[in-house]
C-alpha positions as CSV (number, residue, x, y, z in Angstrom):
1,M,-17.1,68.7,-42.4
2,S,-14.0,66.6,-43.0
3,L,-11.5,65.9,-40.3
4,P,-8.8,68.2,-41.6
5,H,-11.2,71.1,-41.7
6,E,-12.2,70.4,-38.1
7,A,-8.5,70.4,-37.1
8,F,-7.9,74.0,-38.2
9,P,-9.6,77.4,-37.5
10,P,-11.9,78.9,-40.1
11,G,-10.4,80.6,-43.2
12,R,-8.2,79.5,-46.1
13,P,-5.2,77.3,-45.0
14,S,-1.8,78.5,-45.8
15,A,0.4,76.7,-48.4
16,H,2.4,75.1,-45.6
17,V,-0.8,73.7,-44.1
18,R,-2.0,72.6,-47.5
19,A,1.2,70.6,-47.9
20,L,0.8,68.8,-44.5
21,T,-2.9,67.9,-45.1
22,P,-2.2,64.7,-47.1
23,V,0.2,63.5,-44.4
24,L,-2.3,64.2,-41.6
25,V,-5.0,62.4,-43.5
26,T,-2.7,59.4,-43.9
27,V,-1.8,59.4,-40.2
28,L,-5.4,59.7,-39.1
29,A,-6.4,56.9,-41.4
30,L,-3.8,54.6,-39.9
31,V,-5.1,55.4,-36.5
32,V,-8.6,54.5,-37.5
33,V,-7.4,51.2,-39.0
34,L,-5.0,50.3,-36.1
35,L,-7.2,51.1,-33.2
36,P,-9.4,47.9,-33.5
37,L,-6.3,45.8,-34.0
38,A,-4.7,47.2,-30.8
39,G,-8.0,46.5,-29.0
40,A,-7.9,42.9,-30.2
41,A,-4.3,42.5,-29.1
42,E,-5.2,43.9,-25.7
43,A,-8.1,41.4,-25.5
44,K,-5.7,38.6,-26.2
45,R,-3.3,39.8,-23.5
46,K,-6.0,40.0,-20.8
47,P,-6.4,36.2,-20.1
48,S,-2.7,35.8,-19.6
49,E,-2.6,38.8,-17.4
50,R,-5.5,37.4,-15.4
51,A,-3.7,34.1,-15.1
52,A,-0.6,35.9,-13.9
53,R,-2.6,37.8,-11.3
54,A,-4.2,34.5,-10.2
55,K,-0.8,33.0,-9.7
56,A,0.2,36.0,-7.6
57,V,-2.6,35.3,-5.2
58,P,-1.1,33.2,-2.3
59,K,-2.6,29.8,-1.6
60,V,-3.7,28.7,1.8
61,V,-0.7,28.0,4.0
62,G,0.1,24.3,3.7
63,Q,-2.3,23.6,0.9
64,P,-1.3,20.3,-0.8
65,P,-1.0,20.0,-4.6
66,R,-3.8,17.4,-4.8
67,G,-7.2,17.1,-3.3
68,Y,-7.4,13.2,-3.3
69,V,-8.1,10.8,-0.4
70,I,-7.9,7.1,-0.8
71,P,-11.4,5.7,-0.4
72,P,-12.1,3.0,2.2
73,S,-12.1,-0.3,0.3
74,S,-9.9,-3.4,-0.6
75,Y,-7.3,-2.9,-3.3
76,F,-5.2,-5.4,-5.3
77,S,-2.3,-4.9,-7.6
78,F,-1.3,-7.2,-10.5
79,P,2.2,-7.0,-11.9
80,N,1.2,-8.7,-15.1
81,G,-1.5,-6.1,-15.8
82,G,-1.4,-2.6,-17.3
83,K,0.1,0.4,-15.5
84,K,-3.2,1.1,-13.7
85,E,-3.4,-2.4,-12.3
86,R,0.3,-2.6,-11.4
87,R,0.1,0.7,-9.4
88,A,-3.4,0.2,-8.0
89,I,-2.0,0.5,-4.4
90,R,1.1,2.5,-4.9
91,N,-0.4,5.4,-6.8
92,R,-3.3,5.7,-4.3
93,V,-0.8,6.0,-1.5
94,L,1.3,8.5,-3.5
95,Y,-1.7,10.7,-4.2
96,T,-2.8,10.6,-0.6
97,I,0.7,11.8,0.5
98,Q,0.4,14.6,-2.1
99,S,-3.0,15.5,-0.6
100,T,-2.1,15.8,3.0
101,W,-2.4,19.3,4.4
102,G,0.5,21.1,6.0
103,G,0.1,24.5,7.8
104,R,1.8,27.0,10.0
105,R,4.9,26.3,12.1
106,N,5.9,26.8,15.6
107,S,8.8,29.0,16.8
108,L,11.3,26.3,16.1
109,G,10.1,25.8,12.5
110,G,8.2,22.6,13.2
111,P,4.6,21.8,12.2
112,L,1.8,22.7,14.6
113,P,-0.3,19.9,16.2
114,A,-3.2,21.0,13.9
115,N,-1.2,20.3,10.8
116,G,-1.6,17.1,8.8
117,R,0.3,13.9,9.7
118,I,1.8,11.0,7.8
119,R,3.0,7.9,9.6
120,M,4.5,5.0,7.5
121,A,5.9,1.6,8.6
122,T,7.5,-0.6,6.0
123,W,10.1,-3.3,5.7
124,S,11.9,-2.0,2.6
125,F,11.9,1.4,1.0
126,D,13.0,1.9,-2.6
127,D,10.7,4.4,-4.4
128,W,12.0,7.8,-5.4
129,G,8.5,9.1,-6.2
130,I,7.3,8.3,-2.7
131,A,10.5,9.7,-1.1
132,K,10.2,13.0,-3.0
133,A,6.5,13.3,-2.1
134,L,7.3,12.8,1.6
135,V,9.9,15.5,1.5
136,A,7.6,17.9,-0.3
137,A,4.9,17.2,2.3
138,R,7.3,18.1,5.1
139,K,8.2,21.3,3.3
140,R,4.6,22.5,3.4
141,G,4.3,21.7,7.1
142,V,3.2,18.1,7.3
143,S,4.5,16.0,10.1
144,V,6.2,13.1,8.3
145,Q,7.5,10.0,10.2
146,V,8.7,6.8,8.6
147,I,10.1,3.5,10.0
148,A,11.9,0.8,8.1
149,A,14.3,-2.1,8.5
150,K,18.0,-1.3,8.7
151,G,19.2,-4.5,7.0
152,A,16.7,-4.5,4.2
153,N,17.6,-1.0,3.2
154,K,21.3,-0.9,3.4
155,G,22.8,0.9,0.4
156,I,19.4,2.0,-1.1
157,P,19.8,5.5,-2.4
158,S,16.2,6.7,-2.0
159,W,16.1,5.6,1.6
160,R,19.5,7.2,2.4
161,W,18.3,10.4,0.8
162,L,15.0,10.4,2.7
163,R,16.9,9.9,6.0
164,K,19.2,12.8,5.2
165,K,16.2,15.1,4.4
166,L,14.0,14.1,7.3
167,G,16.6,13.3,9.9
168,S,16.5,10.3,12.2
169,K,16.0,11.9,15.6
170,L,12.8,11.0,17.5
171,Y,12.6,14.7,18.5
172,R,14.8,17.7,19.2
173,R,16.4,17.2,22.6
174,G,15.6,19.9,25.0
175,Y,12.5,21.0,23.2
176,P,9.4,19.0,24.4
177,I,7.3,20.9,21.9
178,T,8.8,18.7,19.1
179,R,8.0,15.3,20.6
180,E,4.8,14.5,18.7
181,M,5.2,16.4,15.4
182,H,8.9,16.1,14.6
183,S,9.6,14.6,11.2
184,F,12.0,11.6,10.9
185,A,13.0,8.5,8.9
186,R,14.2,5.9,11.4
187,Q,15.4,2.3,11.0
188,C,15.4,-0.7,13.4
189,P,18.3,-3.2,13.2
190,G,15.8,-5.9,14.4
191,S,12.3,-5.9,15.6
192,C,11.4,-2.4,16.7
193,R,9.2,-3.6,19.6
194,G,10.7,-6.9,20.6
195,P,13.9,-9.1,20.7
196,G,15.3,-10.3,17.4
197,G,13.3,-10.4,14.2
198,T,12.7,-7.5,11.8
199,P,10.3,-4.6,11.3
200,H,8.1,-6.4,8.7
201,A,4.8,-4.6,9.3
202,K,3.5,-2.4,6.4
203,Y,0.9,0.3,7.3
204,F,0.4,3.9,6.4
205,L,-1.6,6.5,8.5
206,F,-2.9,9.8,7.2
207,D,-4.6,12.6,9.0
208,N,-6.1,15.8,7.4
209,V,-6.2,14.7,3.8
210,G,-7.9,16.0,0.6
211,A,-10.4,18.7,-0.2
212,R,-12.6,17.9,2.8
213,H,-9.7,17.5,5.3
214,T,-10.5,13.8,5.9
215,R,-9.3,12.5,9.3
216,K,-7.9,9.2,10.5
217,V,-7.1,7.2,7.3
218,V,-5.5,3.7,7.8
219,V,-3.9,1.7,5.0
220,Q,-2.7,-1.8,6.1
221,T,-1.1,-3.8,3.3
222,S,1.3,-6.5,2.2
223,A,3.1,-4.1,-0.1
224,N,6.4,-2.5,0.8
225,L,7.3,1.0,-0.4
226,T,9.4,-0.2,-3.3
227,E,9.2,-0.3,-7.1
228,M,9.3,-4.1,-6.9
229,A,6.0,-4.0,-5.0
230,F,4.2,-2.8,-8.1
231,D,6.4,-4.0,-11.0
232,G,7.1,-7.5,-9.7
233,Q,4.6,-8.5,-7.0
234,W,0.9,-9.1,-6.5
235,N,-0.2,-7.3,-3.3
236,Q,-3.3,-6.4,-1.3
237,A,-4.3,-3.4,0.8
238,Q,-7.2,-2.6,3.1
239,V,-8.2,1.0,3.7
240,M,-10.3,2.2,6.5
241,H,-11.5,5.7,7.6
242,S,-11.8,4.9,11.3
243,S,-10.7,6.8,14.4
244,R,-10.5,3.7,16.5
245,A,-8.4,1.7,14.1
246,Y,-6.2,4.8,13.5
247,S,-5.6,5.3,17.2
248,D,-4.7,1.7,17.7
249,F,-2.2,1.7,14.8
250,Y,-0.9,5.1,15.9
251,G,-0.1,3.8,19.4
252,V,1.8,0.8,18.1
253,F,3.7,3.0,15.6
254,Y,5.0,5.2,18.4
255,Q,6.2,2.1,20.3
256,A,8.0,1.1,17.2
257,A,9.5,4.5,16.6
258,A,10.9,4.6,20.1
259,R,12.8,1.3,19.4
260,R,12.3,0.0,22.9
261,R,11.8,-3.7,23.6
262,L,8.5,-4.3,25.3
263,L,8.0,-7.1,27.8
264,Q,4.7,-8.0,26.0
265,P,4.8,-6.7,22.5
266,Y,2.0,-8.9,21.2
267,H,-1.1,-6.7,21.0
268,V,-4.7,-7.5,20.1
269,A,-7.5,-4.9,19.9
270,A,-11.2,-5.7,19.1
271,M,-13.3,-2.9,17.6
272,G,-16.7,-4.3,16.7
273,S,-16.4,-6.3,13.5
274,V,-12.6,-5.5,13.3
275,V,-9.8,-7.1,15.3
276,N,-6.2,-5.8,15.1
277,Y,-3.2,-8.1,15.7
278,F,0.3,-6.9,16.2
279,F,3.4,-9.2,16.6
280,P,6.0,-10.0,17.7
281,R,5.0,-12.9,19.9
282,P,8.2,-15.0,20.3
283,R,7.9,-18.7,20.6
284,A,4.1,-18.7,20.1
285,T,2.4,-22.1,20.2
286,V,-0.2,-23.6,17.9
287,A,-2.9,-22.5,20.3
288,Q,-1.6,-18.9,20.3
289,D,-1.4,-18.6,16.5
290,P,-4.2,-16.2,15.3
291,V,-4.4,-18.1,12.0
292,M,-5.1,-21.3,13.8
293,Q,-7.6,-19.6,16.2
294,N,-9.6,-18.4,13.2
295,L,-9.4,-21.7,11.4
296,N,-10.5,-23.5,14.6
297,A,-13.8,-21.6,14.5
298,V,-14.7,-23.1,11.1
299,N,-17.4,-25.6,10.7
300,C,-17.3,-27.1,7.2
301,R,-21.0,-28.0,7.0
302,G,-24.2,-26.1,7.4
303,A,-23.2,-22.9,5.6
304,T,-26.0,-20.8,4.3
305,T,-24.0,-18.4,2.2
306,G,-24.4,-17.9,-1.5
307,S,-22.5,-21.0,-2.7
308,G,-25.7,-23.1,-2.2
309,N,-23.9,-26.4,-1.4
310,G,-23.8,-26.0,2.4
311,R,-19.9,-26.1,2.4
312,T,-17.9,-23.4,4.1
313,M,-15.5,-21.8,1.5
314,I,-11.9,-21.0,2.4
315,R,-9.7,-19.1,0.0
316,I,-6.1,-18.3,0.6
317,I,-3.4,-16.3,-1.1
318,Q,-0.1,-16.5,0.8
319,Y,3.4,-15.6,-0.3
320,A,5.2,-18.2,1.8
321,I,4.1,-21.2,3.8
322,Y,7.0,-23.1,5.5
323,G,8.7,-24.1,8.7
324,E,7.0,-25.6,11.8
325,R,4.2,-23.1,11.7
326,G,3.6,-23.7,8.0
327,V,3.3,-27.5,8.8
328,W,0.7,-27.0,11.5
329,I,-1.4,-24.7,9.4
330,A,-1.2,-27.1,6.4
331,K,-2.4,-29.9,8.7
332,K,-5.3,-27.9,9.8
333,L,-6.3,-27.0,6.2
334,R,-6.0,-30.6,5.2
335,H,-8.3,-31.6,8.1
336,L,-10.8,-29.0,7.0
337,W,-10.6,-30.2,3.4
338,E,-11.2,-33.8,4.5
339,A,-14.1,-32.6,6.7
340,G,-15.8,-31.2,3.6
341,C,-14.7,-27.5,3.4
342,D,-14.3,-26.0,0.0
343,V,-10.6,-25.0,0.2
344,A,-8.3,-23.5,-2.5
345,I,-4.9,-22.0,-2.1
346,I,-2.7,-19.7,-4.2
347,Y,1.0,-19.5,-3.0
348,S,4.4,-18.5,-4.2
349,V,6.8,-20.4,-1.9
350,A,6.1,-23.5,0.1
351,S,8.3,-26.1,1.7
352,R,8.3,-29.8,0.7
353,P,6.7,-30.9,4.0
354,V,3.9,-28.4,3.6
355,L,3.2,-29.4,0.0
356,S,3.4,-33.1,1.0
357,I,0.5,-32.6,3.4
358,L,-1.7,-30.5,1.1
359,R,-1.1,-32.5,-2.1
360,K,-1.7,-36.0,-0.7
361,R,-3.8,-38.2,-3.0
362,A,-5.4,-40.1,-0.2
363,G,-9.0,-39.2,1.1
364,R,-10.5,-36.4,-1.0
365,G,-7.3,-36.1,-2.9
366,A,-5.0,-33.1,-3.2
367,V,-6.2,-29.7,-2.0
368,P,-6.6,-27.4,-5.1
369,M,-3.6,-25.2,-5.4
370,R,-1.9,-22.8,-7.8
371,Q,1.5,-21.3,-7.7
372,S,1.3,-17.6,-8.7
373,V,4.8,-16.7,-10.0
374,V,6.7,-15.7,-13.2
375,K,9.8,-17.7,-13.9
376,D,12.8,-16.9,-16.1
377,P,14.2,-19.5,-18.6
378,W,16.3,-21.0,-15.8
379,G,13.4,-21.6,-13.4
380,N,14.2,-18.7,-11.1
381,L,11.2,-16.9,-9.6
382,V,11.4,-13.2,-10.9
383,K,7.8,-12.1,-10.2
384,Y,5.7,-13.5,-7.4
385,N,2.5,-13.2,-5.4
386,H,3.4,-11.3,-2.3
387,S,-0.2,-11.1,-0.9
388,K,-1.0,-12.5,2.5
389,W,-4.7,-13.1,3.2
390,M,-7.4,-15.6,3.8
391,T,-11.2,-15.5,3.6
392,I,-13.8,-17.7,5.2
393,A,-17.4,-17.6,3.8
394,G,-19.9,-19.8,5.5
395,H,-20.2,-21.5,8.9
396,W,-17.8,-19.7,11.2
397,A,-18.2,-19.5,15.0
398,V,-21.9,-19.3,15.8
399,S,-23.0,-17.9,12.4
400,T,-23.8,-20.1,9.4
401,A,-23.5,-17.2,7.0
402,D,-20.4,-15.2,8.0
403,Y,-17.9,-13.4,5.9
404,V,-14.5,-13.2,7.4
405,T,-11.3,-11.7,5.9
406,F,-7.9,-12.1,7.6
407,N,-5.1,-10.1,6.0
408,G,-1.9,-8.2,6.7
409,S,1.8,-8.4,6.4
410,A,2.7,-11.8,7.9
411,N,3.8,-14.9,6.1
412,W,2.8,-18.3,7.5
413,S,6.2,-19.2,8.9
414,D,8.0,-19.2,12.3
415,V,9.8,-16.0,11.3
416,A,6.5,-14.0,11.6
417,F,6.4,-14.6,15.3
418,S,9.6,-12.8,16.0
419,G,9.2,-9.7,13.9
420,D,6.9,-6.6,13.9
421,E,3.8,-7.7,11.9
422,Q,0.3,-6.4,11.6
423,M,-2.9,-8.3,10.7
424,Q,-6.6,-7.6,10.7
425,R,-9.6,-9.8,11.0
426,I,-12.7,-8.1,9.4
427,Q,-16.2,-9.5,9.4
428,N,-17.7,-7.8,6.4
429,R,-19.5,-9.3,3.4
430,T,-18.4,-6.6,0.9
431,I,-14.7,-6.9,1.8
432,T,-14.8,-10.7,1.7
433,L,-16.5,-10.7,-1.7
434,R,-13.9,-8.2,-3.1
435,H,-11.1,-10.6,-2.0
436,L,-13.0,-13.6,-3.5
437,A,-13.1,-11.7,-6.8
438,A,-9.4,-11.0,-6.7
439,F,-8.8,-14.7,-5.9
440,A,-10.8,-15.8,-8.9
441,K,-9.0,-13.4,-11.2
442,T,-5.6,-14.5,-9.9
443,W,-6.5,-18.2,-10.2
444,R,-7.5,-17.8,-13.8
445,Q,-4.3,-16.0,-14.9
446,R,-1.7,-17.8,-17.0
447,T,0.9,-17.1,-14.3
448,S,-1.0,-19.3,-11.9
449,R,-0.3,-22.9,-12.5
450,P,-0.8,-26.2,-10.6
451,P,2.3,-27.6,-8.9
452,T,4.1,-29.9,-11.3
453,S,3.5,-33.5,-10.5
454,R,6.0,-35.9,-9.0
455,R,5.2,-38.9,-6.8
456,L,6.9,-38.6,-3.4
457,S,6.5,-40.2,0.0
458,G,5.0,-38.2,2.8
459,F,7.2,-35.3,4.0
460,G,9.6,-36.0,1.2
461,R,11.1,-39.1,2.8
462,T,11.0,-42.7,1.6
463,A,9.2,-44.2,4.7
464,G,5.7,-42.9,4.1
465,V,2.4,-44.5,3.3
466,S,0.8,-41.9,1.2
467,T,2.0,-40.1,-1.9
468,A,1.8,-36.5,-3.0
469,D,2.0,-34.3,-6.1
470,I,4.7,-31.6,-5.4
471,P,6.9,-29.5,-7.6
472,E,10.1,-31.3,-8.5
473,D,12.4,-28.4,-7.7
474,I,11.1,-27.6,-4.2
475,P,13.7,-28.0,-1.4
476,E,12.9,-29.3,2.0
477,E,12.8,-25.7,3.3
478,P,13.1,-22.6,1.1
479,I,16.4,-20.7,1.3
480,F,15.7,-17.2,0.2
481,G,18.4,-15.6,-2.0
482,Q,19.6,-19.0,-3.3
483,G,18.6,-21.5,-6.0
484,I,15.2,-20.8,-7.6
485,Y,14.6,-18.3,-4.9
486,R,17.7,-16.2,-5.6
487,Y,15.6,-13.1,-6.3
488,L,13.2,-13.5,-3.5
489,P,13.6,-11.9,0.0
490,E,12.4,-13.6,3.2
491,D,9.5,-11.2,3.1
C-alpha cells in the first residue's frame, strides 16, 4: 500500500483530497530525503557541543596552564645560536612558573600554606613574559615573592608593573597569617643582607610544580631575569631537586627579603657532595676566598681521570676578572699552570694586571685564553659571556680522580665580597662533564678569540722583567659603562 493510501481511511478519496495528494507526496519525499542530511548535520554539531560541555567542566582550583617541571641538570645558553639555544635557561624557568600550582585562599584572599610557591632573587628584571607569568601565577593562588636591586631596575617598565601588581610589603600588618605566603616584589638599595654592595645573587625556588606536584626545585644561575640574558649573553644554570638545598636557599631568601643587615651574613652549608656559599663577606682575605680555597686543594700531578696524561684539568668561564681579588686568583692560576696543570680560561672582561700575569711568555708561556664577546664596528662589546664557573677534573684534595664544579653568580672581583652572591661547589662527574662540553663548544665558536698580541712589561708598567701578550685596548682596570665597556654593567 502506498503512503497516501495509508494516510486516509478506506474508500474513494474526495476531489479535494485527490488535489492534495501530489502535494503530500512531494512533502513526504522531501522529508525522506532531508532526514539523513539533518542527521549528518547533527553528527557534525556533536563534537563542538562536547567540546563546549568539556570547557564548562571546572578545572581543579589553582591548576596551572602547563604541566612542566625543569629537570635536574646543568643548562647553558648561547646568544649566537638559534632561539632554542638562546632561551635554554629562560624558557625552562618561564615554563616552570607556568606549571606551579595555586589553590584555595584564606579568609583574607591570600594563598594557603599548601599552595605552590615561587621565590626569585635577581639583580636586574626586564622581561615582560616572566612578569606576566608571575602575575598569572599569583591570580591562581601561588605565593609569589621576588627580590631585585633598586638601582639596576630604576625606570624599567616591567619591574615597575610587577611591583604594582604584587605589592612590595613583606606581609599585611596586623595579620600574622600572611607572613609566609604573602606575595610581593621588593627591592634592596644595597646588599639585602649586609652593608653596602648590591643584591647580585640569582636563584629561583619552586615548590609544587608540574603534573606530579614536584617539590623543592632549586635553580641557581648567572642569568638575570632580562631579555639581555638570553639575547646578548652566554649564561649557565644548575638545577637541583633537593629538600636540603631548597631549605638552605629558602632561609637565605627570607633574610634578604627582610632587608636587615646581619652581623655575619656570610653563610656556608655543606650537604654531602654539595656546598652552598652565600656572600656578602666584606673585606675577605685571600685565605677566606672560596675560589682560592678550592684552588689550594689542587695537585697538578697524579690525576687518574680520563685525560690520560696525569695532569689535573682546570677549565674556567668567567665574565669579569679584575681588582685585587682578580690579581690574587690570576697569580694562583699562573702558579698551577707552571706546576703542570692543564689550564684554559674563557673570559669577557679582565684588567691589564690580570692579563699581564696570565699571558706572560716566561716559563711554560701564556696560559691558554679566549675572550668570548661580540664587538660592534667601533670595538664596543655588545654581546658577552656572562657565565661564572670553574671545573676541576683530576687530583683534588685526597682524590686523584675527582670532578668538581664551582659555579654561581659572583665575578672574580673585590665587588663580589660586598654584595649578595650565591655559589655552589658540586662534586659530581656528570655535572663536571656537562660543563666541560659547554666549555669546548664555547672555545670553538668564532666569537671566542685569543687576546690580540702586544708586548708589554709586567703589570702594564715599563719596569718589568717579563713580557706578556695582552689586548691593546684593555685599560688598567675596567670601567663599566665607559669606553669599550659602555654597554656592559658591573654584573
